[in-house]
C-alpha positions as CSV (number, residue, x, y, z in Angstrom):
1,M,-30.9,10.1,1.7
2,I,-27.1,10.4,1.5
3,A,-25.4,7.0,1.4
4,A,-22.8,6.4,4.1
5,R,-19.3,6.3,3.0
6,P,-17.6,2.9,3.3
7,P,-15.0,2.8,6.0
8,R,-11.5,3.7,4.7
9,R,-9.2,0.7,4.7
10,S,-5.8,1.2,6.2
11,S,-2.6,-0.5,5.2
12,L,-0.6,-2.2,7.9
13,V,2.6,-1.5,6.0
14,G,1.6,2.1,5.6
15,R,0.8,2.5,9.3
16,L,4.1,1.0,10.3
17,V,6.1,3.1,7.8
18,L,4.2,6.3,8.8
19,L,4.8,5.8,12.5
20,A,8.5,4.9,12.1
21,G,9.0,7.7,9.6
22,A,7.3,10.3,11.8
23,W,9.4,9.2,14.8
24,S,12.6,9.2,12.7
25,L,11.7,12.6,11.3
26,A,11.2,14.0,14.8
27,V,14.5,12.6,16.0
28,V,16.3,14.0,12.9
29,I,14.8,17.5,13.4
30,A,15.6,17.5,17.1
31,A,19.2,16.4,16.4
32,G,19.6,19.1,13.7
33,L,18.4,21.8,16.0
34,A,20.5,20.6,18.9
35,L,23.7,20.4,16.8
36,S,23.1,23.8,15.2
37,A,22.5,25.3,18.7
38,F,25.6,23.6,20.1
39,F,27.8,24.7,17.2
40,S,26.5,28.3,17.4
41,H,27.1,28.4,21.2
42,A,30.6,27.0,20.9
43,T,31.6,29.3,18.1
44,L,30.3,32.4,19.8
45,T,31.9,31.4,23.1
46,R,35.3,31.0,21.4
47,F,34.8,34.3,19.6
48,D,33.9,36.0,23.0
49,Q,37.0,34.5,24.6
50,E,39.2,36.0,21.9
51,L,37.6,39.4,22.4
52,F,38.1,39.1,26.2
53,E,41.8,38.4,25.7
54,V,42.1,41.8,23.8
55,V,40.3,43.5,26.7
56,E,42.7,41.9,29.2
57,G,45.6,43.0,27.1
58,L,44.3,46.6,27.2
59,L,43.8,46.5,30.9
60,A,47.2,44.9,31.6
61,G,49.1,47.3,29.3
62,A,47.4,50.6,30.0
63,S,49.2,53.2,32.1
64,V,48.7,56.7,33.5
65,D,51.3,59.4,33.1
66,E,52.0,62.2,35.7
67,A,49.4,64.5,34.1
68,G,46.7,61.8,34.6
69,N,46.4,60.9,31.0
70,V,45.7,57.3,30.1
71,T,48.1,55.7,27.6
72,A,47.1,52.6,25.8
73,P,49.5,49.7,25.2
74,A,51.2,49.2,21.9
75,L,49.1,46.4,20.5
76,T,50.7,44.6,17.5
77,D,47.5,43.4,15.7
78,P,47.8,44.9,12.2
79,Q,44.0,44.8,11.7
80,A,43.5,47.3,14.4
81,M,45.8,49.7,12.5
82,R,43.7,49.7,9.3
83,V,40.8,52.0,9.1
84,F,37.4,50.3,9.5
85,S,39.0,46.9,9.3
86,G,36.4,45.3,11.5
87,E,38.7,44.9,14.6
88,Y,38.4,47.8,17.2
89,W,39.3,48.6,20.7
90,E,38.6,51.6,23.0
91,I,39.4,52.9,26.5
92,A,36.7,55.3,27.8
93,A,35.6,57.0,30.9
94,V,32.1,57.2,32.3
95,I,30.9,60.8,32.3
96,P,28.5,61.9,35.1
97,A,25.8,63.0,32.7
98,G,25.8,59.5,31.2
99,G,27.5,58.1,28.2
100,L,31.2,57.4,27.6
101,H,34.1,59.7,26.8
102,A,36.9,58.1,24.7
103,L,40.3,58.4,26.2
104,A,42.2,56.1,23.7
105,R,41.0,54.2,20.7
106,S,42.4,52.0,17.9
107,R,43.4,53.6,14.6
108,S,40.8,51.4,12.9
109,L,38.0,53.4,14.5
110,W,39.4,56.6,13.0
111,D,37.2,59.3,14.6
112,E,34.3,57.0,15.4
113,A,33.5,55.5,18.8
114,L,32.1,52.2,19.9
115,S,28.4,52.4,20.9
116,P,27.8,51.9,24.6
117,P,25.9,48.8,25.7
118,P,22.1,49.2,26.0
119,P,21.1,50.0,28.7
120,A,24.6,51.3,29.5
121,D,24.2,51.8,33.2
122,Q,23.0,48.2,33.8
123,V,25.6,46.6,31.6
124,L,28.4,48.7,33.0
125,A,27.3,47.9,36.5
126,R,27.6,44.2,35.8
127,A,30.9,44.7,34.0
128,R,32.8,45.8,37.1
129,G,35.5,43.3,37.4
130,K,33.7,40.8,35.1
131,A,33.6,41.0,31.3
132,Q,30.2,41.4,29.6
133,F,29.4,40.9,25.9
134,Y,26.8,42.4,23.6
135,D,26.0,43.0,20.0
136,S,26.3,46.4,18.4
137,I,26.7,48.2,15.0
138,G,30.1,49.2,13.6
139,P,31.2,52.3,11.7
140,L,30.2,50.6,8.3
141,K,26.9,49.4,9.7
142,Q,28.3,45.9,10.0
143,P,27.3,43.7,13.0
144,L,29.8,43.8,15.8
145,R,30.4,41.6,18.9
146,V,31.7,43.7,21.8
147,S,33.4,42.7,25.0
148,V,33.4,45.3,27.8
149,L,35.1,45.4,31.2
150,V,35.0,48.2,33.9
151,A,38.1,48.5,36.0
152,R,40.2,51.1,37.9
153,L,43.8,52.2,37.1
154,P,46.1,53.7,39.7
155,G,46.1,57.4,39.5
156,V,42.6,57.7,38.0
157,A,39.7,58.5,40.3
158,M,36.9,57.3,38.1
159,P,36.5,53.8,36.8
160,L,37.5,53.2,33.2
161,V,35.7,51.2,30.5
162,F,37.8,48.8,28.4
163,M,36.1,47.6,25.1
164,A,37.1,45.4,22.2
165,A,34.9,44.7,19.2
166,E,35.1,42.6,16.1
167,D,33.0,42.1,13.0
168,R,30.8,39.0,13.7
169,A,29.7,38.6,10.1
170,P,32.3,35.8,9.4
171,V,31.1,34.0,12.5
172,D,27.5,34.3,11.5
173,K,28.4,33.0,8.1
174,D,30.2,30.0,9.6
175,I,27.1,29.2,11.7
176,R,24.8,29.5,8.7
177,T,27.1,27.3,6.6
178,F,27.2,24.7,9.3
179,A,23.4,24.8,9.7
180,T,23.0,24.3,5.9
181,E,25.4,21.4,5.7
182,I,24.0,19.7,8.7
183,A,20.5,20.1,7.3
184,I,21.5,18.5,4.0
185,A,23.2,15.7,5.9
186,L,20.2,15.1,8.1
187,V,17.8,15.2,5.1
188,L,19.9,12.4,3.5
189,L,20.0,10.6,6.8
190,G,16.2,10.9,7.2
191,A,15.7,9.6,3.6
192,G,18.0,6.7,4.3
193,L,16.1,5.9,7.6
194,I,12.8,6.0,5.9
195,A,14.1,3.7,3.1
196,A,15.5,1.4,5.7
197,V,12.1,1.4,7.6
198,I,10.3,0.5,4.4
199,I,12.7,-2.3,3.6
200,Q,12.5,-3.5,7.2
201,V,8.7,-3.5,7.3
202,R,8.4,-5.3,3.9
203,V,10.9,-7.9,5.0
204,G,9.4,-8.2,8.4
205,L,5.9,-8.7,7.0
206,Q,7.0,-11.1,4.3
207,P,5.7,-14.1,6.2
208,L,2.3,-12.4,6.3
209,F,2.3,-11.9,2.6
210,A,3.3,-15.5,2.2
211,L,0.4,-16.6,4.4
212,R,-1.9,-14.6,2.2
213,R,-0.6,-16.5,-0.9
214,E,-1.1,-19.8,0.8
215,V,-4.7,-19.0,1.7
216,A,-5.3,-17.9,-1.9
217,A,-3.8,-21.2,-3.1
218,V,-6.2,-23.1,-0.8
219,R,-9.1,-21.0,-2.1
220,T,-8.3,-21.7,-5.7
221,G,-7.7,-25.4,-5.2
222,A,-3.9,-25.3,-5.8
223,S,-3.3,-26.5,-2.2
224,E,-5.3,-28.5,0.3
225,R,-4.0,-26.7,3.4
226,V,-1.9,-23.8,4.6
227,A,1.6,-25.3,4.6
228,G,4.9,-24.0,5.7
229,A,6.9,-23.0,8.8
230,W,5.6,-19.8,10.2
231,P,6.9,-17.3,12.9
232,T,5.5,-17.8,16.4
233,E,3.1,-14.8,15.9
234,L,1.5,-16.4,12.7
235,E,1.6,-20.1,13.7
236,P,-1.7,-19.9,15.7
237,L,-3.4,-18.1,12.7
238,A,-2.2,-20.7,10.2
239,S,-3.4,-23.5,12.5
240,E,-6.8,-21.9,12.9
241,L,-7.1,-21.5,9.1
242,N,-6.2,-25.1,8.6
243,A,-8.8,-26.1,11.1
244,L,-11.4,-23.9,9.4
245,V,-10.6,-25.5,6.0
246,A,-10.9,-29.0,7.5
247,H,-14.2,-28.0,9.1
248,N,-15.6,-26.7,5.8
249,Q,-14.5,-29.8,4.0
250,E,-16.2,-31.9,6.6
251,V,-19.4,-29.9,6.2
252,V,-19.3,-30.1,2.4
253,E,-18.8,-33.9,2.5
254,R,-21.7,-34.2,4.9
255,Q,-23.8,-32.2,2.5
256,R,-22.8,-34.4,-0.4
257,T,-23.6,-37.6,1.5
258,H,-27.0,-36.1,2.5
259,V,-27.7,-35.2,-1.1
260,G,-26.8,-38.6,-2.3
261,N,-29.0,-40.3,0.3
262,L,-31.9,-38.0,-0.6
263,A,-31.4,-38.8,-4.3
264,H,-31.5,-42.5,-3.6
265,A,-34.5,-42.2,-1.3
266,L,-36.5,-40.3,-3.9
267,K,-35.5,-42.1,-7.1
268,T,-36.1,-45.6,-5.9
269,P,-39.9,-45.0,-5.3
270,L,-40.2,-43.1,-8.5
271,T,-38.6,-46.0,-10.4
272,V,-41.1,-48.4,-8.8
273,I,-44.0,-46.2,-9.8
274,L,-42.8,-45.9,-13.4
275,T,-42.3,-49.7,-13.6
276,E,-45.7,-50.5,-12.2
277,A,-47.3,-47.9,-14.5
278,A,-45.6,-49.5,-17.5
279,Q,-46.9,-52.9,-16.6
280,R,-50.5,-51.7,-16.4
281,P,-51.3,-49.7,-19.6
282,G,-54.2,-47.3,-19.6
283,A,-55.3,-43.7,-19.2
284,L,-54.3,-43.7,-15.5
285,A,-51.0,-45.3,-16.2
286,E,-50.2,-42.6,-18.8
287,V,-51.0,-39.8,-16.3
288,V,-48.9,-41.5,-13.6
289,T,-46.0,-42.1,-16.0
290,R,-46.0,-38.5,-17.3
291,Q,-46.2,-37.0,-13.8
292,A,-43.6,-39.4,-12.3
293,T,-41.3,-38.5,-15.2
294,I,-41.7,-34.8,-14.5
295,M,-41.1,-35.5,-10.8
296,R,-37.9,-37.5,-11.6
297,D,-36.7,-34.7,-13.8
298,Q,-37.4,-32.1,-11.1
299,V,-35.6,-34.2,-8.5
300,D,-32.6,-34.6,-10.8
301,H,-32.6,-30.8,-11.5
302,H,-32.7,-29.7,-7.9
303,L,-30.3,-32.3,-6.6
304,R,-27.8,-31.4,-9.3
305,R,-28.1,-27.7,-8.4
306,A,-27.6,-28.5,-4.7
307,R,-24.6,-30.6,-5.4
308,A,-23.1,-27.9,-7.6
309,A,-23.7,-25.3,-4.9
310,A,-22.0,-27.5,-2.3
311,R,-19.0,-28.0,-4.5
312,A,-18.7,-24.4,-5.4
313,Q,-18.7,-23.4,-1.7
314,G,-16.2,-26.1,-0.8
315,Q,-12.5,-26.4,-1.5
316,G,-11.8,-25.9,-5.2
317,E,-10.8,-28.8,-7.4
318,C,-8.7,-28.2,-10.5
319,T,-10.2,-29.8,-13.7
320,P,-8.1,-29.4,-16.9
321,V,-10.5,-28.1,-19.7
322,A,-8.8,-29.7,-22.7
323,P,-9.2,-33.4,-21.8
324,V,-12.9,-32.8,-21.0
325,L,-13.5,-31.1,-24.4
326,D,-11.6,-33.8,-26.2
327,E,-13.7,-36.5,-24.5
328,L,-17.0,-34.7,-25.2
329,A,-16.0,-34.1,-28.9
330,R,-15.2,-37.8,-29.5
331,T,-18.4,-39.0,-27.7
332,L,-20.8,-36.6,-29.4
333,E,-19.3,-37.0,-32.9
334,R,-20.0,-40.8,-32.5
335,I,-23.6,-40.1,-31.3
336,F,-24.3,-37.6,-34.1
337,R,-22.4,-39.5,-36.8
338,G,-25.7,-39.8,-38.8
339,K,-25.5,-36.1,-39.6
340,A,-21.7,-36.1,-39.9
341,A,-21.4,-33.5,-37.1
342,S,-17.8,-32.2,-36.7
343,I,-16.7,-30.5,-33.5
344,D,-13.7,-28.2,-33.7
345,W,-12.5,-27.4,-30.2
346,R,-9.5,-25.4,-28.9
347,A,-8.3,-24.9,-25.4
348,P,-4.9,-24.1,-23.8
349,E,-3.3,-27.1,-22.1
350,D,-2.7,-25.2,-18.9
351,L,-6.3,-23.9,-18.6
352,A,-8.2,-25.4,-15.7
353,F,-11.8,-25.1,-14.3
354,L,-12.1,-24.4,-10.6
355,G,-14.6,-27.2,-9.9
356,E,-15.3,-30.9,-10.3
357,R,-14.9,-32.7,-13.6
358,Q,-18.5,-34.1,-13.5
359,D,-19.9,-30.5,-13.3
360,L,-17.7,-29.4,-16.3
361,L,-18.8,-32.4,-18.3
362,E,-22.4,-31.6,-17.6
363,I,-22.1,-27.9,-18.3
364,A,-20.1,-28.2,-21.5
365,G,-21.8,-31.5,-22.5
366,N,-25.3,-30.0,-22.5
367,V,-24.4,-27.0,-24.5
368,I,-22.3,-28.9,-27.1
369,E,-25.0,-31.6,-27.4
370,N,-27.6,-28.9,-28.0
371,A,-25.3,-27.4,-30.7
372,C,-24.8,-30.8,-32.4
373,K,-28.6,-31.4,-32.3
374,W,-29.4,-28.2,-34.2
375,C,-26.2,-27.8,-36.4
376,K,-26.0,-28.5,-40.1
377,G,-22.6,-30.2,-39.6
378,R,-20.2,-27.9,-37.9
379,V,-19.7,-27.0,-34.2
380,R,-16.9,-24.8,-32.9
381,V,-15.8,-24.8,-29.2
382,A,-13.2,-22.4,-27.8
383,A,-12.0,-22.1,-24.2
384,T,-9.9,-19.0,-23.3
385,P,-8.6,-17.5,-20.1
386,L,-10.3,-14.3,-18.9
387,G,-7.8,-12.9,-16.4
388,L,-6.4,-14.8,-13.4
389,R,-9.7,-16.0,-11.9
390,Q,-12.1,-16.6,-14.8
391,L,-12.2,-18.6,-18.1
392,G,-14.5,-18.3,-21.0
393,L,-16.2,-21.2,-22.9
394,T,-17.8,-20.3,-26.3
395,I,-19.9,-22.9,-28.2
396,E,-21.1,-22.0,-31.8
397,D,-22.9,-23.9,-34.5
398,D,-24.0,-23.4,-38.1
399,G,-27.6,-24.3,-37.5
400,P,-30.7,-22.1,-37.9
401,G,-30.0,-20.1,-34.8
402,L,-32.4,-18.6,-32.4
403,P,-34.3,-15.3,-32.7
404,P,-33.5,-12.7,-30.0
405,Q,-37.0,-12.8,-28.5
406,N,-36.7,-16.5,-27.9
407,R,-33.3,-16.6,-26.2
408,D,-34.5,-15.8,-22.7
409,E,-37.2,-18.4,-23.0
410,M,-34.7,-21.1,-23.8
411,V,-33.1,-20.7,-20.5
412,R,-36.3,-21.3,-18.6
413,R,-36.7,-24.8,-17.1
414,G,-38.4,-27.2,-19.6
415,A,-38.7,-24.7,-22.4
416,R,-38.7,-26.3,-25.9
417,L,-39.2,-24.3,-29.1
418,D,-39.5,-27.5,-31.2
419,E,-41.7,-30.2,-29.7
420,N,-40.5,-32.6,-32.4
421,A,-36.9,-32.4,-31.3
422,P,-35.7,-35.0,-28.8
423,G,-34.9,-34.1,-25.2
424,S,-36.7,-32.7,-22.2
425,G,-35.9,-29.1,-22.6
426,L,-33.9,-28.9,-19.4
427,G,-30.4,-28.7,-21.0
428,L,-29.8,-25.0,-21.1
429,S,-31.7,-24.4,-17.9
430,I,-29.5,-26.9,-16.1
431,V,-26.4,-25.3,-17.6
432,D,-27.5,-21.8,-16.5
433,E,-28.2,-22.9,-12.9
434,L,-24.9,-24.8,-12.6
435,V,-23.0,-21.9,-14.0
436,R,-24.7,-19.5,-11.6
437,A,-24.0,-21.9,-8.7
438,Y,-20.3,-21.4,-9.5
439,G,-20.6,-17.7,-9.6
440,G,-20.4,-17.5,-13.4
441,A,-22.8,-16.4,-16.2
442,M,-24.3,-17.6,-19.5
443,T,-25.3,-15.4,-22.5
444,L,-26.9,-16.4,-25.8
445,D,-26.1,-14.5,-29.0
446,A,-26.0,-14.9,-32.8
447,S,-22.9,-16.8,-34.2
448,P,-21.0,-15.6,-37.3
449,M,-21.4,-19.3,-38.4
450,G,-25.1,-18.6,-38.7
451,G,-26.4,-20.5,-35.6
452,L,-26.5,-19.9,-31.9
453,K,-23.5,-18.7,-29.9
454,V,-23.4,-19.6,-26.2
455,E,-20.9,-17.8,-24.0
456,L,-20.1,-19.2,-20.5
457,T,-18.0,-17.5,-17.8
458,L,-16.6,-20.0,-15.3
459,P,-14.2,-19.8,-12.4
460,R,-10.6,-20.5,-13.3
461,A,-8.1,-22.5,-11.2
462,G,-4.8,-20.7,-10.7
C-alpha cells in the first residue's frame, strides 16, 4: 500500500509575492509590447511621410514637353545622385500588358527599376489620388520602403505612377535598438517591483511574525499572555489566543486541585490503617502494614505522575537549573557525610528548565541520591543546553556501576538489585515517568568514572 503524501504547506509570504510578482510581470510585458509597437508605428509613419513628400515633389515638378515626353523635376537631394545610395525615385507608365514602363528615374537607380507593388493592379487602383506604401527589395537586395501615387499630367493620356523609395534598414535598426533598450529598462523595473513587493509583504506581515514570537514566548513560559498593540485584523486573534491560554490555565489549576484533594482523601485513610496496624502487632498487622505501604507508594507514584503531566501540558514555568543543583548538592553531601560523598556540579547560569521547581528537584534529586548511595566518594553532575528547546542533565558516579543487562530492569517500578540497600526501588522509575511526562528521555550507560551514567533530556525554557 502506497502511503499518501502529506499535504504541501504553502507560505503566505510566497503566495503574496507570487501573485504580486505575476501581476507586475504581466503589466511590464504588456507595457513593453505596447511601447515597442507605438514606437515602431510612429517611426514608420514619419518615414512614410518623408517618402510621400518626395512623391509630391515629383508630381508637382513633373512636366510634359511638346513631343509628349515626361520630364522630371530637378531634385536637389545628393543621395539620389549617387548610384545605389539607398534613396530612389521613379516616374513610370502603366503598360496595357501589365507592369510598369519607366519614363524617368533617379541616377541612384542607374539602369535598375523599382519593383511594382504586389499585386500591382490592386495597389495601383488604390493609389489613384491617394498615396500607398509597401515594402520591396532594392538593387543591392536591401529592404526598401516605397511610396506610390497614381496621377495624370496634362498632355498625357494614360495615368502615370510616381514612386519614391528609401532603404529602411536604418529605421529597422532604430526600432530594434529601442526595443532592446526598453526591454532592459523594463527588466530592471520588474526586478525593482518584485523587490519592492517582497519588502512590502515582509513589512506588512511583520505584526504576524511578532504574534508568532509572542505565542512562542507564552508556550515556553517567558510570557503569561500575548501582549502588545496589534492591527485591527490581528487584534481578534490575539484576544482569542489570550482567552485560550486563560482557559487552559484554569483547566490545569482545576486538575491540580482535584489531584491534591484526591491525594488527601487517599492518604488519610492509609495513614489511619498504618497507625492502627502498628498499635496491634501480629501476623495480620504485618500483612496490613506491608500492603498499605505498597498502596501508599503506588498512590504517591501515580499522583506524582498525574501532577507532572498536568504541569507539562499547562503554561510553562521557568526554573533555573544552577540553584536547584546547588541546593541538592549541599543537602545530599550532609546526608551522606558518613561516606564523605563529594558532588561536583556544573551548570550555566542562564540555563532554565521548562517546568516547576518541585519537579526538577524530584527528578534530579532521585538520580543524584541514587548516585550518592552507590558511589565510593565522587559524584559528577553536568547540565548543558541541547539546542534552543532542550537541555541535558548528566549524573555520574565512581561506584560499582550496573551491568548492561540490568539497566532496563532498574527503570521498572519497584525494581531493586540489592535488597540490603535502603529505599523502595521507585527512584529511577519515578524519574523516568516524570521525564517522559515532560516529553523528555532517560538513558543509562557506563561512566568513565567507573560507575553508572544517567543522561536526562528535559525541556528548556527560552
